[in-house]
C-alpha positions in Angstrom: -14.0 21.3 22.1 -16.8 19.0 21.2 -15.7 19.0 17.5 -12.2 18.0 18.4 -13.4 15.0 20.4 -15.6 13.9 17.5 -12.7 14.0 15.1 -10.3 12.1 17.4 -12.9 9.3 17.7 -13.7 9.0 14.0 -12.8 5.6 12.6 -10.0 5.6 10.0 -10.5 4.1 6.6 -10.2 0.3 6.7 -7.2 0.3 4.5 -5.4 2.5 7.0 -5.8 0.0 9.8 -3.4 -2.6 8.3 0.2 -1.5 8.8 1.6 -4.5 6.9 0.5 -3.1 3.5 1.7 0.3 2.1 -1.0 2.9 1.7 1.0 6.1 1.2 2.7 6.4 -2.2 3.6 10.1 -2.3 1.6 10.5 -5.5 1.9 14.3 -5.3 5.6 13.8 -6.2 4.9 12.0 -9.4 4.5 13.3 -12.9 1.9 11.0 -14.3 1.9 9.7 -17.9 -1.0 7.7 -19.4 1.0 5.8 -21.9 4.2 3.7 -22.5 5.7 0.3 -21.9 8.3 1.5 -19.4 6.9 -0.8 -16.7 7.9 -4.3 -17.8 4.8 -5.9 -16.2 2.1 -3.6 -17.3 1.6 -1.9 -20.7 -0.2 1.4 -21.2 0.4 1.5 -24.9 -2.9 1.9 -26.8 -3.8 -1.1 -28.9 -1.9 -3.7 -26.7 -4.1 -6.6 -25.8 -3.9 -9.8 -23.7 -6.2 -12.8 -24.0 -6.4 -15.4 -21.2 -8.6 -18.5 -21.1 -9.0 -21.6 -18.9 -11.4 -23.8 -17.0 -13.1 -22.2 -14.0 -15.0 -24.8 -11.9 -16.0 -26.7 -15.1 -16.9 -23.6 -17.0 -14.9 -22.1 -20.0 -13.6 -18.7 -18.9 -12.1 -16.1 -21.2 -10.7 -12.7 -20.3 -9.6 -10.0 -22.8 -7.6 -6.9 -21.6 -7.2 -4.1 -24.0 -5.3 -0.8 -23.6 -7.7 1.6 -25.3 -7.1 4.9 -27.0 -9.3 6.7 -24.4 -8.1 8.6 -21.4 -9.8 10.0 -18.3 -8.9 13.1 -16.3 -9.2 12.8 -12.5 -8.7 15.3 -9.7 -8.5 14.4 -6.0 -6.9 15.4 -2.7 -4.4 13.1 -1.0 -4.6 12.1 2.6 -2.0 14.8 3.3 -4.1 17.5 1.6 -2.2 17.8 -1.6 -4.3 18.5 -4.8 -3.5 16.1 -7.6 -4.7 16.0 -11.2 -4.0 12.9 -13.3 -4.7 11.9 -16.9 -5.2 8.2 -16.8 -5.4 5.5 -19.6 -8.6 3.5 -19.9 -7.8 -0.2 -19.9 -10.9 -2.3 -20.7 -11.3 -5.8 -19.4 -14.0 -8.2 -20.7 -14.9 -11.5 -19.2 -16.9 -14.4 -20.7 -18.1 -17.6 -19.1 -19.2 -20.4 -21.4 -19.3 -17.9 -24.2 -21.6 -15.4 -22.4 -20.3 -11.9 -21.5 -20.5 -11.5 -17.7 -18.4 -8.4 -16.9 -16.9 -5.4 -18.5 -14.7 -3.0 -16.5 -13.0 0.2 -17.6 -10.0 0.7 -15.4 -8.0 3.9 -15.0 -4.2 3.7 -14.8 -1.3 6.1 -15.1 2.5 5.7 -14.8 4.7 7.7 -12.5 7.5 8.9 -14.7 10.0 9.0 -11.8 9.6 5.3 -10.9 7.5 3.7 -13.8 5.2 2.3 -11.2 1.7 2.0 -12.6 -1.0 3.5 -10.4 -4.6 2.5 -10.2 -7.2 5.4 -9.9 -10.5 3.5 -10.1 -12.9 1.7 -12.4 -16.4 1.6 -13.9 -17.9 -1.9 -13.8 -20.9 -3.5 -15.7 -22.1 -7.0 -14.7 -24.2 -8.8 -17.3 -26.8 -11.5 -17.3 -28.4 -12.7 -20.5 -27.0 -9.7 -22.3 -28.4 -7.1 -19.9 -26.5 -5.0 -17.3 -27.6 -6.1 -13.8 -25.1 -4.3 -11.5 -22.0 -2.2 -11.0 -20.5 -3.6 -7.8 -16.9 -2.6 -7.0 -16.9 0.7 -8.9 -14.7 3.3 -7.3 -12.8 6.5 -8.1 -9.9 8.3 -6.4 -11.3 11.3 -4.6 -14.8 10.0 -4.2 -15.9 9.0 -0.7 -12.3 9.3 0.6 -10.9 6.9 -2.0 -7.2 7.1 -2.8 -5.1 5.5 -5.6 -3.0 2.4 -5.2 -0.4 0.7 -7.3 -1.4 -2.1 -9.6 2.2 -3.3 -9.9 5.5 -1.5 -9.5 8.2 -1.5 -12.1 10.8 -2.8 -9.7 9.7 -6.1 -8.2 10.9 -6.5 -4.6 10.2 -9.9 -3.0 8.0 -9.5 0.1 6.6 -6.1 -0.8 3.0 -5.5 0.3 0.8 -2.6 -0.9 -2.8 -1.7 -1.5 -3.9 -1.6 -5.2 -7.3 -0.1 -4.4 -8.2 2.2 -1.5 -11.9 2.7 -1.4 -14.8 1.6 0.9 -16.0 -0.8 -1.8 -12.7 -1.8 -3.3 -9.7 -2.8 -1.1 -7.5 -5.2 -3.2 -4.0 -5.5 -1.9 -0.9 -7.3 -3.3 2.0 -9.3 -1.9 5.1 -10.2 -3.9 5.7 -13.9 -3.3 8.0 -15.3 -6.1 10.6 -14.3 -8.6 12.5 -16.0 -11.4 9.6 -18.1 -12.6 9.4 -19.7 -16.0 6.0 -20.0 -17.6 4.9 -21.7 -20.8 1.9 -20.0 -22.3 0.5 -19.0 -25.7 3.0 -21.4 -27.4 6.0 -19.5 -25.9 8.3 -19.8 -23.0 8.5 -16.7 -20.7 11.4 -16.3 -18.2 12.1 -14.0 -15.2 8.4 -13.9 -14.3 7.0 -12.9 -10.9 4.2 -14.1 -8.7 1.7 -11.9 -6.8 -0.9 -12.9 -4.3 -3.9 -10.6 -4.1 -6.3 -10.4 -1.1 -8.9 -8.0 0.3 -10.2 -7.2 3.8 -13.6 -7.3 2.2 -13.2 -11.0 1.3 -11.3 -12.6 4.2 -9.7 -15.9 3.3 -9.9 -15.4 -0.5 -6.7 -15.3 -2.6 -6.0 -14.5 -6.2 -2.8 -15.8 -7.7 -1.3 -13.8 -10.6 1.9 -14.2 -12.6 3.4 -11.3 -14.6 6.2 -11.7 -17.2 8.4 -8.9 -18.4 7.6 -7.6 -21.8 4.2 -9.2 -21.8 2.3 -8.5 -18.5 -0.3 -10.7 -16.9 0.2 -14.3 -18.0 -1.7 -16.2 -15.2 -4.8 -15.0 -13.4 -6.0 -17.8 -11.1 -7.6 -20.3 -13.5 -7.0 -18.5 -16.8 -3.7 -18.4 -18.6 -2.4 -16.3 -21.5 -3.5 -17.7 -24.9 -2.4 -14.7 -27.0 -1.2 -11.2 -26.9 -0.9 -8.3 -29.4 1.5 -5.4 -29.3 0.8 -2.6 -31.7 
């Protein structure tokens, strides 16, 4: 009897307390694939690379996102008790400020074959100062400390959709679809039919991240940085 009372009073994960954002994605129904360009907004094809640059509060910022040849195997149990094993692609993101490397993250993504939604299963993070690693804040992995995967971006863009991208005590990014049919000029080209996403987090109330994705390319605008080049192998 005492155990039952304790369980009923246990606080749910923070991501489960916001009914406006989807948290249950039925991942156990997906066959996950760690490669392909079937999602128009997010490539998992090894060798593909995006480079973005811009001015961030007076400092020159540069971001490079590379789909690596590496994969990672993950196993976890869903909130419903289903056991899931996934092979995820490692996508590396490097960030420089005024020419100095400040962050390297290795993110784990895989594509649901049934929907082509790209799921996010966690990341390793290294923060740098003066060439030395000084921290790993924001690291998480599905299955560790109750963490569950989220969707980085679905293949079908529905205006007004809201969902969690990360579901972990230390990482709770969530997305809202806010615009469609955008035209963006970047990297010397004109991109049409682009979409706008606003990202927020319960861990950082009031902060917003504005992103624009364009079909056939992927991320074109990320706050103050804009696409300057991309490579498709």
